[in-house]
C-alpha positions, 0 to 999 in steps of 0.5 A: 061469721060470728053473729050467731055466736053473739045471738046465743050469749047469755047474760052474766054478772058484771062487777057491781052486780048488774045484768048485761051481755058479754059481747064487749068485744064484738060489739065495740070493734070493727065488726059491730059496723055491718050490724046496722045495715044487715041485722033488724035485732032490736034486742040485741042492740038494745042490749048493747046500748045498756051494756056496763062492762066494768074491769079492774084498774087502779082505783075505781074499776073503768067502764069499758063499754062506752063505745058499745052503748053509743053504737047499740043506740046509733043501731036503733035509730038506723032500725027505726026503733019505736022506743028510741026517745025513752032510750035517748032521755035514759042515756042522756044520764049516762056518766060518759060523754060519749054516750049522751052524744051519741042519744042526742045523735040518734035522736037526730038521725031517726028524723022524728020530730018529737025528739026535738022535745028530748034535744030541748030539754037537754039543751036547756039543761046543760052539759059539761062537755061542749060536744054534748052541748053542740049535738043537742044544738044540732039535733034541736035544729034538724028536728025542729028547725023553727024552735032551734032557731030561736033558741039558738038566736038568744045563745049567741050573744051568751056564754054558749056563743061559739057552739050555737055559731058551729050548729048554725053553720052546719045546719040545713035550716033556711034560717040558719045563715040569715041569722048569723049574717044579722048577728054579725052585722049586729055585733061589735065585740072581736071575740064574738065576731071570730065566732061567728065568722067561723060559723058562717064559714062552715056553712057551704053555701055561695052566699056565706064564701060571698059574705066572706070574700068580700070581709076579706077584701074590704072590712078591717084587717081584724075581721078580713084575717079571721074571715081568711081562718074561717074559710081555711075549711072549704080551701080544698073546694074547687076554686076557693083558695084562688078567690081568697088570695085574690081577695087577700090582696094586701100585703099584711094578710099574705101571711094569714093566707099562706098559713091557712091555703098553703097545703096541697090538694090531697 
């Protein structure tokens, strides 16, 4: 109902002198989601992706259009907009982490291998927000798996090891799980083993499940407890809770199993 009205909106001055569309309320709310599938007007989504809406607040004005910019670039990704890489590179300099994260998610959603170069550059550049770093890893693995595996292999032992394990655990790349398994076999540091076990737990494969069940049944208690916790993300999968309880036959594991697998299925 409101789409024609948005199309008719004119640009206006925003605090700070920038030009933007006056559609923060429309695109920022629940009415924005249908635009992805129902409309193919790239211009308005491009303007939304660059919208800056500064509102008065105590101290410095507050930008209330962060969500609009994020939704704008995601909409353009769904439309397959040809200059998405350029806009993503532009928004990776946005001061707000959700916008930088959305830029990387848009590249991954679009699925063009060319976007991997932007993701790799951002990953090498770094980011203060861990979710942005995780999104860069995820996008690189999705768009150029061989580059992503090589890049994350070197990061599993570094400061971003936990994020790298998460990205690999969530990845569908063929080499992701073998990389986690080989890293776990070589790792002796408890904190890093925890991250690797959690990453394996996020991998929705039978091999990952069997590996963690074997750890629960046969490995030292510290690893076994972490393996139980790692499989908690799959506690609602058919049969997983029962198999975990069978593997955790040792009395010393009962408490951690009850902690992570006592919730009833939704």
